[in-house]
C-alpha atoms as an extended CHARMM CRD file, in Angstrom:
* protein
*
       277  EXT
         1         1  UNK       CA            101.9330000000       99.3330000000      109.9810000000  PROA      1               0.0000000000
         2         2  UNK       CA            103.3220000000       97.3780000000      107.0160000000  PROA      2               0.0000000000
         3         3  UNK       CA            102.4750000000      100.3020000000      104.7530000000  PROA      3               0.0000000000
         4         4  UNK       CA            104.7310000000      102.5560000000      106.8030000000  PROA      4               0.0000000000
         5         5  UNK       CA            107.5600000000      100.0180000000      106.6910000000  PROA      5               0.0000000000
         6         6  UNK       CA            107.2090000000       99.7280000000      102.9120000000  PROA      6               0.0000000000
         7         7  UNK       CA            107.2230000000      103.4990000000      102.4300000000  PROA      7               0.0000000000
         8         8  UNK       CA            110.2810000000      103.9060000000      104.6790000000  PROA      8               0.0000000000
         9         9  UNK       CA            112.1260000000      101.1240000000      102.8890000000  PROA      9               0.0000000000
        10        10  UNK       CA            111.3640000000      102.4180000000       99.3900000000  PROA      10              0.0000000000
        11        11  UNK       CA            112.2070000000      105.9800000000      100.4020000000  PROA      11              0.0000000000
        12        12  UNK       CA            115.6640000000      104.8060000000      101.4450000000  PROA      12              0.0000000000
        13        13  UNK       CA            116.4260000000      102.5960000000       98.4460000000  PROA      13              0.0000000000
        14        14  UNK       CA            114.9120000000      104.8720000000       95.7790000000  PROA      14              0.0000000000
        15        15  UNK       CA            116.2920000000      108.0700000000       97.2750000000  PROA      15              0.0000000000
        16        16  UNK       CA            112.9790000000      109.9170000000       97.2060000000  PROA      16              0.0000000000
        17        17  UNK       CA            110.1340000000      110.2370000000       99.6720000000  PROA      17              0.0000000000
        18        18  UNK       CA            107.3610000000      107.6690000000       99.4050000000  PROA      18              0.0000000000
        19        19  UNK       CA            104.1290000000      108.5180000000      101.2150000000  PROA      19              0.0000000000
        20        20  UNK       CA            101.2630000000      106.3810000000      102.4860000000  PROA      20              0.0000000000
        21        21  UNK       CA             97.8750000000      107.7450000000      101.4250000000  PROA      21              0.0000000000
        22        22  UNK       CA             95.2050000000      105.9750000000      103.4730000000  PROA      22              0.0000000000
        23        23  UNK       CA             91.9050000000      105.7460000000      101.5620000000  PROA      23              0.0000000000
        24        24  UNK       CA             89.4990000000      103.6590000000      103.6720000000  PROA      24              0.0000000000
        25        25  UNK       CA             85.9350000000      102.8490000000      102.7640000000  PROA      25              0.0000000000
        26        26  UNK       CA             83.9120000000       99.9880000000      101.2830000000  PROA      26              0.0000000000
        27        27  UNK       CA             86.4280000000       97.3590000000      102.3290000000  PROA      27              0.0000000000
        28        28  UNK       CA             89.3600000000       99.2580000000      100.7800000000  PROA      28              0.0000000000
        29        29  UNK       CA             87.7300000000       99.1430000000       97.3520000000  PROA      29              0.0000000000
        30        30  UNK       CA             87.5780000000      102.9490000000       97.1560000000  PROA      30              0.0000000000
        31        31  UNK       CA             91.3450000000      103.2080000000       97.5080000000  PROA      31              0.0000000000
        32        32  UNK       CA             91.7510000000      100.3290000000       95.0920000000  PROA      32              0.0000000000
        33        33  UNK       CA             89.7010000000      102.1090000000       92.4270000000  PROA      33              0.0000000000
        34        34  UNK       CA             91.8110000000      105.2500000000       92.8000000000  PROA      34              0.0000000000
        35        35  UNK       CA             94.9840000000      103.2100000000       92.3730000000  PROA      35              0.0000000000
        36        36  UNK       CA             93.5730000000      101.3490000000       89.3690000000  PROA      36              0.0000000000
        37        37  UNK       CA             92.7350000000      104.6410000000       87.6500000000  PROA      37              0.0000000000
        38        38  UNK       CA             96.1000000000      106.2820000000       88.3920000000  PROA      38              0.0000000000
        39        39  UNK       CA             98.6540000000      107.0400000000       85.7060000000  PROA      39              0.0000000000
        40        40  UNK       CA            100.8800000000      103.9770000000       85.1700000000  PROA      40              0.0000000000
        41        41  UNK       CA            104.0610000000      105.9360000000       85.8480000000  PROA      41              0.0000000000
        42        42  UNK       CA            105.2150000000      104.1770000000       89.0300000000  PROA      42              0.0000000000
        43        43  UNK       CA            104.3000000000      107.0640000000       91.3140000000  PROA      43              0.0000000000
        44        44  UNK       CA            101.0270000000      105.5450000000       92.5400000000  PROA      44              0.0000000000
        45        45  UNK       CA            100.9940000000      102.0030000000       93.8670000000  PROA      45              0.0000000000
        46        46  UNK       CA             98.5130000000       99.8270000000       95.7560000000  PROA      46              0.0000000000
        47        47  UNK       CA             99.2920000000       98.1860000000       99.0820000000  PROA      47              0.0000000000
        48        48  UNK       CA             98.1150000000       94.6930000000       98.2630000000  PROA      48              0.0000000000
        49        49  UNK       CA             96.6030000000       92.4500000000      100.9330000000  PROA      49              0.0000000000
        50        50  UNK       CA             93.9470000000       89.7740000000      101.0710000000  PROA      50              0.0000000000
        51        51  UNK       CA             91.5550000000       92.5360000000      102.1070000000  PROA      51              0.0000000000
        52        52  UNK       CA             92.2440000000       94.8380000000       99.1620000000  PROA      52              0.0000000000
        53        53  UNK       CA             92.4310000000       92.1670000000       96.4560000000  PROA      53              0.0000000000
        54        54  UNK       CA             89.8380000000       89.6140000000       97.5910000000  PROA      54              0.0000000000
        55        55  UNK       CA             87.7390000000       90.3670000000      100.6640000000  PROA      55              0.0000000000
        56        56  UNK       CA             86.7590000000       93.9370000000       99.7730000000  PROA      56              0.0000000000
        57        57  UNK       CA             85.7280000000       93.1310000000       96.1830000000  PROA      57              0.0000000000
        58        58  UNK       CA             83.7790000000       90.0740000000       97.4110000000  PROA      58              0.0000000000
        59        59  UNK       CA             81.8800000000       91.9420000000      100.1410000000  PROA      59              0.0000000000
        60        60  UNK       CA             81.3390000000       95.0910000000       98.0440000000  PROA      60              0.0000000000
        61        61  UNK       CA             80.6810000000       93.8500000000       94.4990000000  PROA      61              0.0000000000
        62        62  UNK       CA             78.8160000000       97.0570000000       93.6140000000  PROA      62              0.0000000000
        63        63  UNK       CA             81.9890000000       99.0600000000       94.1930000000  PROA      63              0.0000000000
        64        64  UNK       CA             83.1430000000       97.9230000000       90.7800000000  PROA      64              0.0000000000
        65        65  UNK       CA             86.7540000000       97.1040000000       91.6600000000  PROA      65              0.0000000000
        66        66  UNK       CA             88.3080000000       94.4150000000       89.4770000000  PROA      66              0.0000000000
        67        67  UNK       CA             91.5380000000       93.3920000000       91.2660000000  PROA      67              0.0000000000
        68        68  UNK       CA             92.7170000000       91.4270000000       88.2370000000  PROA      68              0.0000000000
        69        69  UNK       CA             93.6060000000       94.6680000000       86.4270000000  PROA      69              0.0000000000
        70        70  UNK       CA             96.5570000000       95.3740000000       88.7180000000  PROA      70              0.0000000000
        71        71  UNK       CA            100.1100000000       94.4310000000       87.8150000000  PROA      71              0.0000000000
        72        72  UNK       CA            101.9890000000       92.4540000000       90.5050000000  PROA      72              0.0000000000
        73        73  UNK       CA            105.1820000000       94.1850000000       91.5970000000  PROA      73              0.0000000000
        74        74  UNK       CA            106.5630000000       92.5480000000       94.7310000000  PROA      74              0.0000000000
        75        75  UNK       CA            105.7270000000       90.6050000000       97.8520000000  PROA      75              0.0000000000
        76        76  UNK       CA            106.7650000000       92.3530000000      101.0590000000  PROA      76              0.0000000000
        77        77  UNK       CA            105.9120000000       90.3600000000      104.1680000000  PROA      77              0.0000000000
        78        78  UNK       CA            103.9700000000       87.5130000000      105.6680000000  PROA      78              0.0000000000
        79        79  UNK       CA            102.8130000000       86.9590000000      109.2460000000  PROA      79              0.0000000000
        80        80  UNK       CA            100.9000000000       83.9840000000      110.6450000000  PROA      80              0.0000000000
        81        81  UNK       CA             97.6090000000       84.2080000000      112.4810000000  PROA      81              0.0000000000
        82        82  UNK       CA             97.1710000000       82.9190000000      116.0210000000  PROA      82              0.0000000000
        83        83  UNK       CA             93.9870000000       81.7670000000      117.7210000000  PROA      83              0.0000000000
        84        84  UNK       CA             94.0300000000       83.3680000000      121.1700000000  PROA      84              0.0000000000
        85        85  UNK       CA             92.0760000000       82.9770000000      124.3940000000  PROA      85              0.0000000000
        86        86  UNK       CA             91.5400000000       85.5680000000      127.0760000000  PROA      86              0.0000000000
        87        87  UNK       CA             92.7880000000       85.1280000000      130.6540000000  PROA      87              0.0000000000
        88        88  UNK       CA             89.2690000000       84.4050000000      131.9220000000  PROA      88              0.0000000000
        89        89  UNK       CA             88.6000000000       81.6910000000      129.3330000000  PROA      89              0.0000000000
        90        90  UNK       CA             89.2740000000       78.2080000000      130.6960000000  PROA      90              0.0000000000
        91        91  UNK       CA             90.2690000000       76.7370000000      127.3370000000  PROA      91              0.0000000000
        92        92  UNK       CA             93.8430000000       75.6920000000      126.6180000000  PROA      92              0.0000000000
        93        93  UNK       CA             93.6930000000       74.1120000000      123.1670000000  PROA      93              0.0000000000
        94        94  UNK       CA             91.7710000000       74.0980000000      119.9160000000  PROA      94              0.0000000000
        95        95  UNK       CA             90.4700000000       70.6450000000      120.7900000000  PROA      95              0.0000000000
        96        96  UNK       CA             88.9560000000       72.0880000000      123.9720000000  PROA      96              0.0000000000
        97        97  UNK       CA             87.4390000000       74.9620000000      121.9930000000  PROA      97              0.0000000000
        98        98  UNK       CA             85.7700000000       72.5490000000      119.5830000000  PROA      98              0.0000000000
        99        99  UNK       CA             84.5290000000       70.2710000000      122.3540000000  PROA      99              0.0000000000
       100       100  UNK       CA             83.0810000000       73.1770000000      124.3350000000  PROA      100             0.0000000000
       101       101  UNK       CA             81.4510000000       74.7320000000      121.2680000000  PROA      101             0.0000000000
       102       102  UNK       CA             79.7600000000       71.4570000000      120.3790000000  PROA      102             0.0000000000
       103       103  UNK       CA             78.6310000000       70.8270000000      123.9370000000  PROA      103             0.0000000000
       104       104  UNK       CA             77.2890000000       74.3690000000      124.3870000000  PROA      104             0.0000000000
       105       105  UNK       CA             76.4510000000       75.7750000000      120.9290000000  PROA      105             0.0000000000
       106       106  UNK       CA             76.4600000000       79.5490000000      120.6070000000  PROA      106             0.0000000000
       107       107  UNK       CA             77.9580000000       80.2170000000      124.0290000000  PROA      107             0.0000000000
       108       108  UNK       CA             81.5740000000       80.8540000000      123.0280000000  PROA      108             0.0000000000
       109       109  UNK       CA             82.3580000000       84.2920000000      121.5800000000  PROA      109             0.0000000000
       110       110  UNK       CA             85.0760000000       85.0950000000      119.0600000000  PROA      110             0.0000000000
       111       111  UNK       CA             85.9870000000       88.7410000000      118.4810000000  PROA      111             0.0000000000
       112       112  UNK       CA             87.1820000000       89.9030000000      115.0470000000  PROA      112             0.0000000000
       113       113  UNK       CA             87.7470000000       93.1870000000      113.2180000000  PROA      113             0.0000000000
       114       114  UNK       CA             84.7060000000       93.4800000000      110.9640000000  PROA      114             0.0000000000
       115       115  UNK       CA             85.2720000000       92.4750000000      107.3420000000  PROA      115             0.0000000000
       116       116  UNK       CA             89.0040000000       91.8760000000      107.8840000000  PROA      116             0.0000000000
       117       117  UNK       CA             90.9370000000       88.6140000000      107.3550000000  PROA      117             0.0000000000
       118       118  UNK       CA             90.3460000000       87.3910000000      110.9460000000  PROA      118             0.0000000000
       119       119  UNK       CA             86.6010000000       87.6970000000      110.2970000000  PROA      119             0.0000000000
       120       120  UNK       CA             87.0050000000       85.4060000000      107.2930000000  PROA      120             0.0000000000
       121       121  UNK       CA             89.1050000000       82.9320000000      109.2750000000  PROA      121             0.0000000000
       122       122  UNK       CA             86.4480000000       82.7710000000      111.9940000000  PROA      122             0.0000000000
       123       123  UNK       CA             83.8700000000       81.6510000000      109.4590000000  PROA      123             0.0000000000
       124       124  UNK       CA             86.2870000000       79.1520000000      107.9560000000  PROA      124             0.0000000000
       125       125  UNK       CA             87.0940000000       77.7280000000      111.3850000000  PROA      125             0.0000000000
       126       126  UNK       CA             83.4030000000       77.2950000000      112.1980000000  PROA      126             0.0000000000
       127       127  UNK       CA             82.7800000000       75.6120000000      108.8500000000  PROA      127             0.0000000000
       128       128  UNK       CA             85.6820000000       73.1690000000      109.0970000000  PROA      128             0.0000000000
       129       129  UNK       CA             84.9300000000       72.2210000000      112.7030000000  PROA      129             0.0000000000
       130       130  UNK       CA             81.1160000000       72.2430000000      112.4060000000  PROA      130             0.0000000000
       131       131  UNK       CA             80.8460000000       74.4330000000      115.5060000000  PROA      131             0.0000000000
       132       132  UNK       CA             78.4210000000       77.1440000000      116.5420000000  PROA      132             0.0000000000
       133       133  UNK       CA             80.5270000000       80.0290000000      117.8780000000  PROA      133             0.0000000000
       134       134  UNK       CA             79.2030000000       83.5730000000      118.1170000000  PROA      134             0.0000000000
       135       135  UNK       CA             81.4110000000       85.8230000000      115.9790000000  PROA      135             0.0000000000
       136       136  UNK       CA             81.4710000000       89.3860000000      117.3280000000  PROA      136             0.0000000000
       137       137  UNK       CA             82.6310000000       92.0080000000      114.7830000000  PROA      137             0.0000000000
       138       138  UNK       CA             84.4620000000       95.1220000000      115.9740000000  PROA      138             0.0000000000
       139       139  UNK       CA             85.4560000000       98.2770000000      114.1020000000  PROA      139             0.0000000000
       140       140  UNK       CA             89.1090000000       97.4260000000      114.5460000000  PROA      140             0.0000000000
       141       141  UNK       CA             91.5050000000       94.9030000000      116.0560000000  PROA      141             0.0000000000
       142       142  UNK       CA             92.2940000000       97.0950000000      119.0800000000  PROA      142             0.0000000000
       143       143  UNK       CA             88.7210000000       97.0040000000      120.3810000000  PROA      143             0.0000000000
       144       144  UNK       CA             88.5370000000       93.2380000000      120.1200000000  PROA      144             0.0000000000
       145       145  UNK       CA             91.8940000000       92.7810000000      121.8460000000  PROA      145             0.0000000000
       146       146  UNK       CA             90.7440000000       94.9880000000      124.7240000000  PROA      146             0.0000000000
       147       147  UNK       CA             87.5680000000       92.9320000000      125.1320000000  PROA      147             0.0000000000
       148       148  UNK       CA             89.4760000000       89.6320000000      125.0620000000  PROA      148             0.0000000000
       149       149  UNK       CA             91.9410000000       90.8180000000      127.7100000000  PROA      149             0.0000000000
       150       150  UNK       CA             89.0660000000       92.1450000000      129.8000000000  PROA      150             0.0000000000
       151       151  UNK       CA             87.1880000000       88.8530000000      129.6090000000  PROA      151             0.0000000000
       152       152  UNK       CA             84.1580000000       90.1320000000      127.7080000000  PROA      152             0.0000000000
       153       153  UNK       CA             85.1180000000       87.9940000000      124.6770000000  PROA      153             0.0000000000
       154       154  UNK       CA             86.4360000000       84.4330000000      124.8650000000  PROA      154             0.0000000000
       155       155  UNK       CA             88.5260000000       84.0450000000      121.7180000000  PROA      155             0.0000000000
       156       156  UNK       CA             90.1690000000       85.8510000000      118.8380000000  PROA      156             0.0000000000
       157       157  UNK       CA             92.1720000000       85.1910000000      115.6910000000  PROA      157             0.0000000000
       158       158  UNK       CA             94.7980000000       87.8170000000      114.9060000000  PROA      158             0.0000000000
       159       159  UNK       CA             98.1590000000       88.0370000000      113.1160000000  PROA      159             0.0000000000
       160       160  UNK       CA            101.3060000000       87.8840000000      115.2200000000  PROA      160             0.0000000000
       161       161  UNK       CA            101.9650000000       91.5190000000      114.2880000000  PROA      161             0.0000000000
       162       162  UNK       CA             98.9460000000       92.4280000000      116.4440000000  PROA      162             0.0000000000
       163       163  UNK       CA             99.1870000000       90.0050000000      119.3670000000  PROA      163             0.0000000000
       164       164  UNK       CA            102.8340000000       89.0230000000      119.8420000000  PROA      164             0.0000000000
       165       165  UNK       CA            103.4730000000       91.6110000000      122.5770000000  PROA      165             0.0000000000
       166       166  UNK       CA            100.3780000000       90.4600000000      124.4730000000  PROA      166             0.0000000000
       167       167  UNK       CA            101.4860000000       86.8420000000      124.3040000000  PROA      167             0.0000000000
       168       168  UNK       CA            104.7660000000       87.8650000000      125.8600000000  PROA      168             0.0000000000
       169       169  UNK       CA            103.1870000000       89.6400000000      128.8260000000  PROA      169             0.0000000000
       170       170  UNK       CA            100.6490000000       86.9060000000      129.5390000000  PROA      170             0.0000000000
       171       171  UNK       CA             97.5250000000       88.9810000000      128.9950000000  PROA      171             0.0000000000
       172       172  UNK       CA             96.2440000000       86.4050000000      126.5040000000  PROA      172             0.0000000000
       173       173  UNK       CA             96.9530000000       82.7650000000      125.7240000000  PROA      173             0.0000000000
       174       174  UNK       CA             97.8970000000       81.3610000000      122.2880000000  PROA      174             0.0000000000
       175       175  UNK       CA             96.0760000000       78.1870000000      121.2600000000  PROA      175             0.0000000000
       176       176  UNK       CA             97.2770000000       77.5000000000      117.7050000000  PROA      176             0.0000000000
       177       177  UNK       CA             98.9650000000       79.0980000000      114.7080000000  PROA      177             0.0000000000
       178       178  UNK       CA             97.8670000000       78.9820000000      111.0720000000  PROA      178             0.0000000000
       179       179  UNK       CA            101.2920000000       77.9430000000      109.7980000000  PROA      179             0.0000000000
       180       180  UNK       CA            102.4030000000       74.6290000000      108.2680000000  PROA      180             0.0000000000
       181       181  UNK       CA            105.0050000000       74.3400000000      111.0590000000  PROA      181             0.0000000000
       182       182  UNK       CA            105.4260000000       75.8870000000      114.4960000000  PROA      182             0.0000000000
       183       183  UNK       CA            106.9280000000       79.3590000000      114.5630000000  PROA      183             0.0000000000
       184       184  UNK       CA            110.1350000000       80.3490000000      116.3230000000  PROA      184             0.0000000000
       185       185  UNK       CA            108.6240000000       83.1870000000      118.3660000000  PROA      185             0.0000000000
       186       186  UNK       CA            106.1650000000       80.8600000000      120.1630000000  PROA      186             0.0000000000
       187       187  UNK       CA            107.5540000000       77.3460000000      119.5590000000  PROA      187             0.0000000000
       188       188  UNK       CA            105.3900000000       75.8140000000      122.3010000000  PROA      188             0.0000000000
       189       189  UNK       CA            102.2080000000       76.6390000000      120.3740000000  PROA      189             0.0000000000
       190       190  UNK       CA            100.9080000000       73.9250000000      118.0150000000  PROA      190             0.0000000000
       191       191  UNK       CA             99.6170000000       74.5890000000      114.5230000000  PROA      191             0.0000000000
       192       192  UNK       CA             95.9660000000       74.2860000000      113.5490000000  PROA      192             0.0000000000
       193       193  UNK       CA             96.8900000000       71.1700000000      111.5970000000  PROA      193             0.0000000000
       194       194  UNK       CA             98.5120000000       69.6170000000      114.6570000000  PROA      194             0.0000000000
       195       195  UNK       CA             95.3220000000       70.5360000000      116.4910000000  PROA      195             0.0000000000
       196       196  UNK       CA             93.2290000000       68.4060000000      114.1680000000  PROA      196             0.0000000000
       197       197  UNK       CA             92.1820000000       70.8290000000      111.4140000000  PROA      197             0.0000000000
       198       198  UNK       CA             93.8620000000       69.7410000000      108.1460000000  PROA      198             0.0000000000
       199       199  UNK       CA             94.6220000000       72.4870000000      105.6420000000  PROA      199             0.0000000000
       200       200  UNK       CA             93.9880000000       75.3990000000      108.0060000000  PROA      200             0.0000000000
       201       201  UNK       CA             96.8990000000       77.4720000000      106.7190000000  PROA      201             0.0000000000
       202       202  UNK       CA             96.7190000000       81.2340000000      106.2640000000  PROA      202             0.0000000000
       203       203  UNK       CA             98.9240000000       84.2770000000      106.5830000000  PROA      203             0.0000000000
       204       204  UNK       CA             98.5520000000       88.0280000000      106.8050000000  PROA      204             0.0000000000
       205       205  UNK       CA            100.5290000000       89.1080000000      103.7510000000  PROA      205             0.0000000000
       206       206  UNK       CA            101.3760000000       92.3970000000      102.0920000000  PROA      206             0.0000000000
       207       207  UNK       CA            102.7830000000       93.3630000000       98.7480000000  PROA      207             0.0000000000
       208       208  UNK       CA            102.6960000000       96.0220000000       96.0680000000  PROA      208             0.0000000000
       209       209  UNK       CA            100.6000000000       96.2100000000       92.9150000000  PROA      209             0.0000000000
       210       210  UNK       CA            100.7940000000       98.7810000000       90.1290000000  PROA      210             0.0000000000
       211       211  UNK       CA             98.0680000000      100.2930000000       87.9440000000  PROA      211             0.0000000000
       212       212  UNK       CA             97.2880000000       98.5420000000       84.6480000000  PROA      212             0.0000000000
       213       213  UNK       CA             99.6270000000       99.4580000000       81.8360000000  PROA      213             0.0000000000
       214       214  UNK       CA            102.6750000000      100.0760000000       84.0160000000  PROA      214             0.0000000000
       215       215  UNK       CA            105.8500000000       99.4230000000       82.0170000000  PROA      215             0.0000000000
       216       216  UNK       CA            107.9440000000       96.3840000000       82.9010000000  PROA      216             0.0000000000
       217       217  UNK       CA            111.0220000000       98.5740000000       83.4450000000  PROA      217             0.0000000000
       218       218  UNK       CA            109.1710000000      100.4530000000       86.1960000000  PROA      218             0.0000000000
       219       219  UNK       CA            107.9110000000       97.2120000000       87.7300000000  PROA      219             0.0000000000
       220       220  UNK       CA            111.4380000000       95.7920000000       87.7790000000  PROA      220             0.0000000000
       221       221  UNK       CA            112.9030000000       98.9330000000       89.3620000000  PROA      221             0.0000000000
       222       222  UNK       CA            110.4040000000       98.9710000000       92.2310000000  PROA      222             0.0000000000
       223       223  UNK       CA            110.7090000000       95.2220000000       92.7220000000  PROA      223             0.0000000000
       224       224  UNK       CA            114.4890000000       95.5500000000       92.9820000000  PROA      224             0.0000000000
       225       225  UNK       CA            114.2350000000       98.4500000000       95.4140000000  PROA      225             0.0000000000
       226       226  UNK       CA            111.8360000000       96.6310000000       97.7150000000  PROA      226             0.0000000000
       227       227  UNK       CA            113.8900000000       93.4380000000       97.6530000000  PROA      227             0.0000000000
       228       228  UNK       CA            117.0300000000       95.4150000000       98.4730000000  PROA      228             0.0000000000
       229       229  UNK       CA            115.3320000000       96.8630000000      101.5280000000  PROA      229             0.0000000000
       230       230  UNK       CA            114.0810000000       93.4660000000      102.6480000000  PROA      230             0.0000000000
       231       231  UNK       CA            117.6290000000       92.1540000000      102.6760000000  PROA      231             0.0000000000
       232       232  UNK       CA            118.8200000000       94.7730000000      105.1800000000  PROA      232             0.0000000000
       233       233  UNK       CA            119.3180000000       93.7910000000      108.7890000000  PROA      233             0.0000000000
       234       234  UNK       CA            117.3680000000       96.8540000000      109.9330000000  PROA      234             0.0000000000
       235       235  UNK       CA            114.1680000000       95.9040000000      108.1140000000  PROA      235             0.0000000000
       236       236  UNK       CA            114.5000000000       92.2250000000      108.9750000000  PROA      236             0.0000000000
       237       237  UNK       CA            114.7610000000       93.1700000000      112.6580000000  PROA      237             0.0000000000
       238       238  UNK       CA            111.6560000000       95.3720000000      112.4780000000  PROA      238             0.0000000000
       239       239  UNK       CA            109.6450000000       92.6280000000      110.8040000000  PROA      239             0.0000000000
       240       240  UNK       CA            110.8210000000       89.9680000000      113.2470000000  PROA      240             0.0000000000
       241       241  UNK       CA            109.6850000000       92.1490000000      116.1690000000  PROA      241             0.0000000000
       242       242  UNK       CA            106.1910000000       91.9070000000      114.6680000000  PROA      242             0.0000000000
       243       243  UNK       CA            106.3790000000       88.1550000000      114.2270000000  PROA      243             0.0000000000
       244       244  UNK       CA            106.5480000000       88.6640000000      110.4630000000  PROA      244             0.0000000000
       245       245  UNK       CA            109.0100000000       87.6540000000      107.7750000000  PROA      245             0.0000000000
       246       246  UNK       CA            110.2180000000       89.5260000000      104.7440000000  PROA      246             0.0000000000
       247       247  UNK       CA            109.3520000000       87.8800000000      101.4570000000  PROA      247             0.0000000000
       248       248  UNK       CA            111.7180000000       89.0630000000       98.7170000000  PROA      248             0.0000000000
       249       249  UNK       CA            111.0620000000       87.5600000000       95.3170000000  PROA      249             0.0000000000
       250       250  UNK       CA            110.2990000000       88.1160000000       91.6510000000  PROA      250             0.0000000000
       251       251  UNK       CA            107.1740000000       89.6220000000       90.1760000000  PROA      251             0.0000000000
       252       252  UNK       CA            106.3360000000       86.2230000000       88.6830000000  PROA      252             0.0000000000
       253       253  UNK       CA            106.5090000000       84.5910000000       92.1120000000  PROA      253             0.0000000000
       254       254  UNK       CA            104.2000000000       87.2390000000       93.5660000000  PROA      254             0.0000000000
       255       255  UNK       CA            101.7800000000       86.8060000000       90.6660000000  PROA      255             0.0000000000
       256       256  UNK       CA            101.6920000000       83.0500000000       91.2760000000  PROA      256             0.0000000000
       257       257  UNK       CA            101.0880000000       83.6020000000       94.9900000000  PROA      257             0.0000000000
       258       258  UNK       CA             98.2080000000       85.9910000000       94.3150000000  PROA      258             0.0000000000
       259       259  UNK       CA             96.6470000000       83.5700000000       91.8330000000  PROA      259             0.0000000000
       260       260  UNK       CA             96.2890000000       81.0840000000       94.7010000000  PROA      260             0.0000000000
       261       261  UNK       CA             95.4680000000       83.4830000000       97.5370000000  PROA      261             0.0000000000
       262       262  UNK       CA             92.7790000000       85.6460000000       95.9270000000  PROA      262             0.0000000000
       263       263  UNK       CA             90.3440000000       82.7770000000       95.1680000000  PROA      263             0.0000000000
       264       264  UNK       CA             90.9720000000       81.3330000000       98.6370000000  PROA      264             0.0000000000
       265       265  UNK       CA             90.1200000000       84.5700000000      100.4750000000  PROA      265             0.0000000000
       266       266  UNK       CA             87.2370000000       85.3490000000       98.1210000000  PROA      266             0.0000000000
       267       267  UNK       CA             85.6770000000       81.9930000000       99.0080000000  PROA      267             0.0000000000
       268       268  UNK       CA             86.2110000000       82.6660000000      102.7170000000  PROA      268             0.0000000000
       269       269  UNK       CA             84.5550000000       86.0840000000      102.3830000000  PROA      269             0.0000000000
       270       270  UNK       CA             81.4590000000       84.5130000000      100.8680000000  PROA      270             0.0000000000
       271       271  UNK       CA             81.4300000000       81.8320000000      103.5730000000  PROA      271             0.0000000000
       272       272  UNK       CA             81.9110000000       84.2540000000      106.4540000000  PROA      272             0.0000000000
       273       273  UNK       CA             78.4600000000       85.8050000000      106.4690000000  PROA      273             0.0000000000
       274       274  UNK       CA             80.1020000000       89.1770000000      107.0920000000  PROA      274             0.0000000000
       275       275  UNK       CA             77.6750000000       92.0640000000      106.7080000000  PROA      275             0.0000000000
       276       276  UNK       CA             79.3650000000       94.8430000000      104.7150000000  PROA      276             0.0000000000
       277       277  UNK       CA             76.9030000000       97.3500000000      106.1630000000  PROA      277             0.0000000000
């Protein structure tokens, strides 16, 4: 979804068509290796996320992807995660989730897309709260959402870009966000920190990286083009509809952000117990 928005934005500001080339496999490390080996001419870029730069390399070390070789170009967007409960789950807060999980270990189920950021957050949540919750991996977010709405799964953790429409129609219930402060789209929902879990802050972010050796002039041109798009009302409106925010900034700011985020998500991947098979 964010990849399409980036390609549309860059196509408009650069005046030439930018395509999304999906290369799944091995936690996105296969696509990452192709991008790392591409000519550093600005025509091949990597959609950077926690999954491509940290989770995939941590879960698939034999893939041989070294994310540190990429050159940061620009941050694009950031969306918070929300812990959600299905309509058949009689839990209305994170405190109730923790209390129930401790009283009845292993009974609560939490659905996540396998090997994705929500999977990592589930493990982190269990570790910080010392709870025994059964994490159920799915092939994608859509399957988990369907099971939560249907009552087969109790809980989930997904970015607002995935669940915001469901929160509006009442098919699932938000329990807490992973933001430092409450978010405007669902101001009645407390943060994880308000709910008694200090430091539980995370976002679903996207950006652009370039192959090693890419000239600074090329980096600056693409950074400027993406920032110009992010400042348009049209793109801001599209991002807001997904519960996300544009994040224009310099390459140095994006590099600093990545330097903090990659170790954080790498540690979560190792903690999660996710089976890459």
